[in-house]
C-alpha positions in Angstrom: 48.2 111.7 47.4 50.5 109.3 46.8 51.9 111.2 44.0 52.0 113.5 46.2 53.8 112.0 49.2 56.1 110.3 46.7 57.6 113.5 45.3 58.0 114.8 48.2 60.0 112.2 49.6 62.3 112.4 46.3 62.7 116.4 47.1 64.0 115.3 50.4 66.3 112.4 49.3 67.7 115.0 46.6 68.6 117.7 49.1 70.4 115.6 52.3 72.9 114.4 49.3 73.3 118.0 47.8 73.5 119.0 51.3 76.2 116.0 51.8 78.2 116.5 48.9 78.5 120.4 50.1 79.7 119.2 53.5 82.0 117.2 51.8 83.0 119.5 49.1 83.8 122.5 52.1 85.1 120.2 54.8 87.9 118.9 52.1 88.4 122.9 50.7 88.9 123.3 55.0 91.5 120.5 55.7 93.4 121.6 52.6 93.1 125.3 53.8 93.8 124.2 57.3 97.1 122.0 56.4 99.4 121.9 59.3 102.4 123.9 59.5 104.5 120.8 60.3 102.4 119.2 57.5 103.7 122.3 54.9 107.1 122.9 56.5 107.7 118.9 55.6 106.7 119.1 52.0 109.3 122.7 52.0 111.9 120.4 53.2 111.4 117.7 50.2 111.4 120.1 48.1 114.7 121.7 49.4 115.6 117.7 49.8 115.7 117.2 46.2 117.0 120.7 44.6 120.2 120.6 46.2 120.2 116.7 44.6 119.2 117.6 41.6 122.4 120.5 41.8 124.9 117.7 43.3 124.1 115.5 40.4 123.6 118.1 37.8 125.6 121.1 38.9 128.2 120.1 41.3 130.7 119.3 38.4 131.3 122.8 36.9 129.7 124.5 39.9 130.4 122.4 43.1 132.2 123.6 46.3 135.0 121.5 45.6 136.3 122.9 42.5 139.5 125.2 42.5 138.3 126.6 39.2 134.8 126.8 39.0 132.8 128.0 35.7 131.9 131.6 35.9 133.4 132.2 39.3 130.4 130.5 40.4 131.1 127.5 42.5 128.9 127.6 45.7 125.5 125.8 43.2 125.2 123.7 46.5 124.4 126.9 49.0 120.8 127.0 48.5 120.5 130.5 50.3 123.3 131.9 49.1 121.9 131.7 45.6 119.0 132.6 46.8 120.0 135.9 48.2 121.9 136.3 44.6 119.1 138.2 43.4 120.7 138.5 40.0 120.3 134.8 39.7 117.0 134.1 42.1 114.0 136.2 42.8 111.8 134.1 45.5 109.0 133.4 45.0 108.9 134.8 41.6 109.9 132.2 39.0 109.0 133.5 35.6 111.2 136.7 36.7 114.9 134.4 37.9 117.5 134.2 35.4 118.3 130.7 37.7 114.6 129.3 36.2 114.6 131.4 33.1 118.2 129.3 32.3 116.7 126.2 33.1 114.0 126.6 31.4 115.4 127.6 27.9 118.4 125.1 28.4 120.5 127.2 28.5 121.9 125.7 31.5 123.2 123.3 32.0 124.7 123.8 28.6 123.9 120.8 26.0 127.9 120.0 26.5 127.7 119.3 30.1 129.4 116.2 32.0 126.0 114.9 33.9 123.9 115.8 30.5 120.5 117.6 30.4 117.7 118.3 33.0 114.9 116.3 32.8 111.5 117.5 33.0 110.8 116.5 36.4 114.2 118.2 37.7 113.6 121.5 35.9 109.9 121.2 37.7 111.6 120.6 40.5 113.7 124.0 40.5 110.9 126.2 39.0 108.7 125.0 42.6 111.5 125.6 44.7 111.8 129.1 43.4 108.0 129.6 43.5 107.6 128.2 47.1 110.2 131.2 48.5 113.7 129.8 47.4 114.0 128.2 51.0 117.3 126.5 52.8 117.2 123.9 55.3 120.1 121.7 57.0 121.1 118.8 56.0 119.7 117.6 58.9 116.7 118.3 61.2 115.6 121.3 63.0 116.7 121.0 66.5 113.4 122.4 67.8 111.4 119.2 65.9 110.6 116.4 68.3 113.0 113.4 67.9 110.7 111.1 66.4 109.6 114.0 63.3 113.6 114.6 63.3 114.2 110.9 62.0 111.6 111.1 59.8 112.0 113.9 58.3 115.4 112.9 57.5 114.6 109.4 56.5 112.1 111.6 53.4 115.0 113.7 52.7 117.7 112.0 51.9 116.1 108.5 51.2 114.0 110.4 48.4 117.2 111.2 46.5 119.1 108.5 44.3 122.5 106.8 45.3 124.5 108.2 43.3 122.7 111.9 44.1 123.7 110.6 48.1 127.0 109.9 47.7 127.7 113.7 46.1 125.6 115.0 48.5 127.8 113.8 51.7 130.8 114.0 49.9 130.3 117.6 49.9 131.9 120.2 51.9 129.0 121.7 55.1 127.5 125.2 53.5 128.9 127.6 56.3 127.2 130.6 56.9 129.8 133.9 58.6 128.9 135.2 61.5 130.4 138.9 60.4 127.7 141.4 59.2 127.5 141.6 54.6 128.5 144.9 54.8 131.6 144.0 56.7 132.2 141.0 54.2 131.7 143.5 51.5 135.1 145.1 51.9 137.1 141.9 51.5 136.6 142.0 47.8 139.1 145.1 48.2 141.7 142.4 49.0 142.2 141.3 45.5 143.7 145.1 44.9 145.4 145.8 48.1 147.7 142.6 47.5 149.8 143.7 45.0 151.4 146.5 46.9 153.1 144.7 50.0 153.9 142.1 46.7 155.6 145.1 45.0 157.2 146.7 48.2 158.5 143.2 49.0 160.7 142.6 45.8 161.7 146.3 46.0 163.0 146.5 49.5 164.6 143.0 48.8 166.5 144.4 45.6 168.0 147.0 47.4 169.4 144.8 50.5 170.2 142.2 48.1 172.6 145.5 46.9 173.6 146.1 49.8 174.9 142.2 50.3 176.6 142.7 46.8 178.6 146.1 47.7 179.2 144.6 51.0 178.1 148.3 52.5 177.5 148.6 55.7 175.3 151.7 55.3 171.8 150.8 54.9 169.7 152.0 51.9 167.2 154.4 52.5 165.0 152.7 49.8 165.1 149.6 51.6 163.8 150.9 54.3 160.9 152.8 53.0 159.6 150.2 51.1 159.7 148.0 54.1 157.9 150.2 56.5 155.0 151.0 53.5 155.0 146.9 54.0 154.7 146.7 57.2 151.3 149.4 57.1 150.2 147.8 53.8 150.5 143.7 55.0 148.2 143.8 58.3 145.1 145.3 56.0 145.3 143.5 53.2 145.9 139.9 55.4 142.7 141.3 57.2 140.7 141.4 54.1 141.7 138.4 52.9 140.3 136.2 55.7 136.8 138.7 55.3 137.2 137.8 51.1 137.4 133.9 52.2 134.9 134.5 54.9 132.7 135.8 52.0 132.7 132.2 50.6 134.9 133.0 47.8 137.8 130.0 47.9 135.5 127.4 49.5 136.1 123.8 49.3 139.5 124.2 47.9 142.6 122.8 49.7 144.3 125.8 48.4 142.2 128.1 50.7 143.2 126.5 54.1 146.9 127.3 52.7 146.9 130.4 51.7 144.8 131.6 54.0 147.5 130.9 56.9 150.6 131.4 54.5 149.3 135.3 54.0 149.0 135.4 57.9 152.4 134.6 59.0 154.0 136.4 55.8 152.4 139.6 57.3 153.7 138.6 60.5 157.2 138.0 59.3 156.8 141.9 57.4 156.1 143.4 60.0 159.1 142.2 62.1 161.2 142.9 59.9 160.5 146.4 59.1 161.1 146.2 62.9 164.4 145.1 62.6 165.0 147.4 60.1 164.1 150.8 62.3 166.8 149.2 64.7 169.4 148.1 62.5 169.1 151.8 61.2 169.7 153.7 64.6 172.8 151.4 65.3 173.8 152.3 61.5 174.4 148.4 61.3 173.1 145.2 59.3 172.2 142.3 61.8 172.1 139.1 60.7 168.7 138.9 62.4 167.1 141.4 60.0 168.6 139.6 56.4 167.2 136.6 57.9 163.8 137.9 58.3 163.8 140.1 55.3 164.4 136.3 53.3 162.1 134.9 55.0 159.3 137.7 54.2 160.6 137.7 50.9 160.0 133.7 50.6 156.8 134.2 52.3 155.4 136.8 50.1 156.6 134.7 46.7 154.6 131.8 48.0 151.4 133.4 49.1 151.3 134.9 46.0 151.8 132.0 44.2 149.2 129.9 46.4 147.1 133.5 45.8 147.3 132.7 41.6 146.8 128.9 41.8 143.4 129.8 43.7 142.3 132.3 41.9 142.9 130.6 38.2 143.5 127.2 38.7 146.2 124.7 39.7 146.3 124.6 35.5 147.1 127.7 35.4 150.6 127.7 34.2 150.8 124.2 32.7 152.2 124.8 28.8 
């Protein structure tokens, strides 16, 4: 009987221990599965901050937004949302199907001669984790709908977790802005690169015609000059509009030449239209006024200046270096 009782007590103890271990296992699994959205959001924010730090440290030297002529015309490496929305670069949640990760994994990006050296295994893993988590993006500052204490804590985690050198580069990088204009409309901005050649050529032709009139001291207006000016005025307004759309898509972002080119182009379009109007008024009076010729000279000079700055913006400030 004593042996039987001992056996029963031992079996009971074993059963209780097994049940306790099972309960603890279930509790751990449930705790992991039922992680609060705030905790998950914090982890994702940390990954986003880390991958932005990696890009700022290792990639912005060749693909940063402050470069006039970034390599491969890819100058938005700090714009995580734009990278994630490019299907040729990233397939969210699928690193092995993302060209960005394949290039990183195969040590093709950054290349061996990159100015800031290759990526470490830890940095590669950060990029892969970011893609695997959906290639999300968050602003540098915490979301406004978070409690004030949570905002401060989130900001401290995302910024202080980065090396000091990376913090300085990230702080110096211009803020990423996203246009409120629909993509379907922004897409038409690409035609700016083709449309821009028409008003330039037409204004040069009109200038040659007007120069011939001055050289020959003729008071009769050349029909070719009037024709070129009218076409240039018709083309100037849509060309300038397309230029604004092209810039709103992020092209030229971070370059000090962009605002110069943008406002020079706007002023040029207005001046060309004014010159065409004055040309028509002179045609009706069968005369040539100083107002028209002054406006014509200004329009030609603005056209040449805008074209030059646009060329430097597209091809780099060293394009004309000997």
